[in-house]
C-alpha positions as CSV (number, residue, x, y, z in Angstrom):
1,M,-0.1,-0.1,0.0
2,P,1.7,3.2,-1.4
3,S,2.3,6.0,1.6
4,I,0.2,9.0,2.1
5,P,2.5,12.1,2.1
6,R,2.7,14.0,5.1
7,K,2.6,17.4,5.5
8,R,5.8,19.2,7.0
9,P,4.3,21.2,10.3
10,A,5.3,25.1,10.0
11,S,7.4,26.3,13.0
12,V,7.6,29.7,14.4
13,G,8.8,32.4,11.6
14,S,8.4,29.8,8.5
15,G,5.7,29.6,5.8
16,I,3.1,27.1,5.1
17,P,3.9,23.7,5.5
18,A,4.9,21.9,2.5
19,G,1.9,20.7,1.0
20,G,-0.2,23.0,3.1
21,D,-2.9,25.3,1.4
22,P,-2.4,28.9,1.6
23,R,-6.3,29.4,2.6
24,H,-5.5,27.6,5.8
25,A,-2.3,29.9,6.1
26,F,-4.4,32.8,5.4
27,I,-6.9,31.9,8.3
28,G,-3.8,31.4,10.9
29,E,-2.5,34.5,10.1
30,A,-5.8,36.1,10.8
31,V,-6.4,34.3,13.4
32,G,-3.4,34.6,15.5
33,T,-3.4,38.2,14.3
34,Y,-6.5,38.3,15.8
35,I,-6.1,37.0,19.4
36,L,-2.3,38.9,19.5
37,V,-4.4,42.5,18.4
38,L,-7.2,41.3,21.3
39,F,-5.3,40.7,23.8
40,G,-3.2,44.0,23.6
41,T,-5.8,46.4,22.5
42,G,-8.1,45.0,25.1
43,S,-5.6,45.4,27.8
44,V,-4.9,49.0,26.8
45,A,-9.0,49.4,26.8
46,A,-9.0,47.9,29.6
47,A,-6.3,49.9,31.8
48,V,-7.4,53.5,30.2
49,A,-11.4,53.4,30.3
50,T,-11.6,51.0,33.6
51,G,-8.9,51.6,35.6
52,A,-8.7,47.4,35.9
53,Q,-4.5,47.5,35.0
54,M,-2.3,48.9,37.6
55,G,0.9,50.2,35.9
56,L,2.7,49.5,32.6
57,W,4.1,46.5,33.3
58,Q,0.6,44.8,34.1
59,V,-0.4,46.1,30.2
60,A,3.1,44.5,28.8
61,V,2.3,41.5,30.5
62,V,-1.0,40.6,28.9
63,W,0.4,41.7,25.8
64,A,3.4,39.1,26.5
65,F,0.6,36.3,27.0
66,G,-1.4,37.6,24.4
67,V,2.0,37.1,21.7
68,A,2.6,33.6,23.0
69,L,-0.7,32.6,22.8
70,A,-1.4,33.6,19.2
71,I,1.8,32.0,18.4
72,Y,0.8,28.2,19.7
73,A,-2.6,28.7,18.2
74,T,-0.8,29.5,14.5
75,A,2.5,28.5,14.3
76,N,1.9,24.9,12.9
77,V,-0.3,26.2,10.5
78,S,1.1,29.7,8.9
79,G,4.6,30.1,11.0
80,A,2.7,32.7,13.0
81,H,4.6,35.7,12.0
82,L,1.5,37.9,12.6
83,N,3.2,41.0,11.9
84,P,3.8,42.6,8.8
85,A,7.1,43.6,9.5
86,I,8.5,40.6,10.5
87,S,7.1,38.8,7.4
88,L,9.1,41.0,5.4
89,A,11.9,40.4,7.4
90,F,11.5,36.3,6.8
91,A,10.8,37.0,2.9
92,I,14.2,38.8,3.1
93,F,16.7,36.9,5.2
94,R,14.7,33.4,4.8
95,R,13.5,32.6,1.5
96,S,13.8,29.2,1.7
97,E,11.4,28.9,4.3
98,F,8.7,31.9,3.1
99,S,8.7,33.6,0.0
100,A,7.9,37.1,-0.8
101,R,5.2,35.5,-2.8
102,M,3.2,35.0,0.2
103,L,3.7,38.7,1.4
104,T,0.0,40.2,0.2
105,L,-1.3,37.0,1.5
106,Y,0.1,37.3,4.8
107,W,-0.4,41.1,4.8
108,T,-3.7,41.1,4.0
109,A,-4.6,38.7,6.6
110,Q,-2.6,40.4,9.5
111,L,-4.5,43.8,8.7
112,L,-8.0,41.7,8.8
113,G,-7.2,40.0,12.1
114,A,-5.9,43.3,13.5
115,I,-9.4,45.3,12.1
116,L,-11.7,42.4,13.6
117,A,-10.0,42.5,16.7
118,G,-10.3,46.5,16.7
119,I,-14.1,46.1,16.2
120,S,-14.3,43.4,19.1
121,V,-12.1,45.9,21.6
122,L,-15.0,48.6,20.1
123,V,-18.3,46.9,20.6
124,I,-17.1,45.3,24.3
125,F,-15.7,48.4,25.5
126,A,-18.2,51.2,23.6
127,P,-20.2,51.9,27.3
128,F,-16.6,52.3,29.1
129,I,-15.3,54.1,26.7
130,E,-17.9,56.6,26.1
131,R,-18.2,57.0,30.1
132,F,-14.4,57.5,29.9
133,E,-15.1,60.3,27.5
134,S,-17.9,62.3,29.6
135,V,-16.3,62.2,32.7
136,N,-13.1,63.7,31.0
137,G,-14.7,66.4,29.3
138,I,-13.3,64.5,26.0
139,V,-15.2,65.2,22.2
140,R,-14.0,62.1,20.2
141,G,-12.6,63.4,16.8
142,E,-11.1,66.8,18.3
143,D,-7.7,67.6,19.7
144,G,-7.3,65.9,23.1
145,S,-9.4,62.8,21.8
146,Q,-5.8,60.9,21.4
147,R,-6.6,59.7,25.2
148,S,-9.4,58.0,24.2
149,A,-8.2,56.5,20.5
150,M,-4.8,55.5,22.2
151,M,-7.1,52.4,23.0
152,F,-6.9,51.9,19.0
153,G,-3.8,53.2,17.4
154,E,-1.3,54.5,19.2
155,Y,0.4,58.0,19.8
156,F,3.5,59.6,20.3
157,P,4.5,60.5,23.3
158,N,2.1,58.4,25.1
159,P,-1.0,60.6,26.1
160,D,-2.0,58.7,29.4
161,V,1.5,60.1,30.4
162,Y,2.0,62.9,29.3
163,G,-1.5,64.4,27.8
164,T,-1.8,66.0,25.0
165,G,-1.1,69.6,23.4
166,D,2.2,71.2,22.0
167,A,3.7,70.8,24.9
168,A,3.6,67.2,24.6
169,A,4.1,67.1,21.3
170,G,7.2,69.0,21.5
171,L,8.9,66.0,23.5
172,I,9.4,64.0,20.6
173,S,9.2,64.4,16.9
174,P,7.4,62.0,14.0
175,A,11.2,61.5,13.2
176,G,12.2,60.8,16.6
177,A,9.3,58.4,17.1
178,A,9.8,56.2,13.9
179,F,13.4,55.9,15.6
180,V,12.0,54.7,18.3
181,E,9.6,52.3,16.2
182,G,12.4,51.3,14.4
183,F,14.6,50.4,17.3
184,G,12.1,48.7,19.1
185,T,11.2,46.3,16.2
186,A,14.6,45.5,15.4
187,I,15.6,44.2,19.2
188,L,12.1,42.1,18.6
189,A,13.3,40.7,15.1
190,L,16.7,40.1,16.2
191,V,15.1,37.6,19.6
192,I,12.6,36.0,16.9
193,F,15.1,35.1,14.0
194,S,17.7,34.0,16.9
195,L,15.1,32.1,18.9
196,T,13.9,30.3,15.7
197,D,17.6,29.3,14.4
198,R,17.4,25.5,14.5
199,R,21.5,25.8,15.4
200,N,21.1,27.7,18.5
201,A,21.7,25.5,21.2
202,G,21.5,27.9,24.0
203,L,17.2,26.9,24.4
204,S,16.7,23.8,25.3
205,T,13.6,23.6,24.3
206,K,11.8,25.4,21.1
207,N,8.2,25.1,23.1
208,M,9.3,28.1,25.2
209,T,10.1,30.3,22.2
210,P,6.1,31.7,21.6
211,L,6.4,32.8,25.6
212,L,10.2,34.1,24.9
213,I,8.8,36.0,22.2
214,G,5.8,37.5,24.4
215,F,7.7,38.6,27.1
216,T,10.5,40.3,24.9
217,V,7.3,42.4,23.7
218,A,6.8,43.4,27.3
219,A,10.1,44.2,28.2
220,L,10.2,46.6,24.8
221,I,6.6,47.9,25.9
222,S,7.7,48.5,29.8
223,L,10.7,50.2,28.2
224,F,9.3,52.4,25.3
225,A,5.6,52.5,25.7
226,P,5.8,56.1,27.5
227,L,7.5,57.4,24.9
228,T,5.5,56.1,21.7
229,Q,3.1,53.4,23.1
230,A,5.4,50.8,21.6
231,G,3.8,49.2,18.6
232,W,6.5,47.2,16.8
233,N,3.4,45.8,14.2
234,P,2.0,47.8,11.5
235,A,-0.8,45.9,11.5
236,R,-1.7,46.2,15.3
237,D,-1.6,49.9,14.4
238,L,-3.4,50.2,11.7
239,G,-6.3,48.0,11.6
240,P,-7.5,49.1,15.0
241,R,-6.4,53.0,13.9
242,I,-8.7,52.5,10.8
243,V,-11.5,51.3,13.0
244,A,-11.2,54.5,15.1
245,F,-11.2,56.5,12.2
246,F,-14.6,55.0,11.2
247,A,-15.6,54.7,14.9
248,G,-15.6,58.8,15.0
249,W,-12.3,59.7,16.2
250,G,-11.9,61.1,11.9
251,S,-8.4,62.8,11.5
252,I,-7.3,62.1,15.3
253,A,-6.7,58.6,14.0
254,I,-5.8,58.9,10.3
255,P,-3.7,61.0,9.6
256,G,-3.1,61.6,13.8
257,P,-1.7,64.7,15.0
258,S,1.5,65.8,13.5
259,N,0.1,63.6,10.5
260,G,2.2,60.9,12.1
261,F,0.4,57.6,11.9
262,W,2.9,56.5,9.1
263,V,5.7,56.2,12.1
264,Y,3.7,52.9,13.2
265,I,4.4,51.7,9.8
266,V,7.6,53.3,8.4
267,G,9.4,52.5,11.5
268,P,8.6,48.9,12.0
269,M,9.3,48.1,8.5
270,I,12.7,49.3,8.6
271,G,13.6,48.3,12.0
272,A,12.9,44.2,11.5
273,P,15.1,43.9,8.1
274,V,17.7,45.5,10.3
275,G,17.4,43.2,13.3
276,A,16.9,40.4,11.2
277,A,19.9,41.2,9.6
278,I,22.2,41.4,12.6
279,H,21.3,37.8,13.3
280,E,21.7,36.4,10.3
281,L,25.2,38.5,9.6
282,L,26.7,38.4,13.2
283,I,25.0,36.2,15.3
284,K,24.2,33.3,12.6
285,P,28.5,33.0,11.3
286,G,29.0,32.1,15.3
287,L,26.5,29.7,15.8
288,R,27.5,27.7,13.1
289,R,31.1,27.8,14.4
290,D,30.1,27.0,18.1
291,I,27.8,24.1,17.1
292,A,30.1,22.7,14.9
293,S,32.9,22.9,17.5
294,T,31.1,21.6,20.7
295,N,28.7,18.8,18.8
296,G,30.6,17.9,15.4
297,S,28.6,18.7,13.1
298,V,26.9,22.1,11.5
299,G,23.2,21.0,12.4
300,D,20.0,22.3,10.3
301,E,20.8,25.6,8.3
302,N,18.4,28.4,7.5
303,S,18.5,30.4,4.7
């Protein structure tokens, strides 16, 4: 009896499993991004509108678990990129595992998942957002309504920390915010590429990879959220921002104060390939030599 070919399972950061269906990958990326953005923007909404989270680290930890659970849920379907910038980095540096021809499919799925998550947060938290705006004298769509719009898109500097207005805007420019977003995304991509390199013997079990990626996000949030709200993911920002635009925030959402919504797209899309390049050009050669010298073989190659 002839054997039935088995699909090679995808791993974190790879693409569609061998023999897999692109439709399944689309669904995996949409569902995974939905989970990630739901946990993330939901934690911000709970903190801002209800005071449920006490301090930045509690919000960051919810983000961490959201990222990890989203990866666990979808890695074997699509590779769990869940981030257009990370997909771009894999298309550049791991072409044998993820083809650039799949970028449009992945980006569309990621944005769709993020939009659906933004709609979910809007529907679930609507009365609490309205109460927050009423209590604080916020008129949705006018200057100052960044304080409620920040539950969806992101703003620089963080309106919950520095408020809004000219004094706050003078603290960081759009270019400075884009640099922060690019820098943080570069760190995230560096960690992801290191953790998903099969020759990295420093991680004894790959089952920990999603949690470590999640808590890398949490650590970066705790450092940089006061500056830019710490996006690191164009879909995470743009999807809910589109929802906010149509939910009454208008130009406060897009293009945003200082026309700055591009910061959360351009910064990460530049930063992720930079972080991936650091791994591929500086870290990866060292891993190859270390494993060859200690184990007697190079091990699996990532290309």
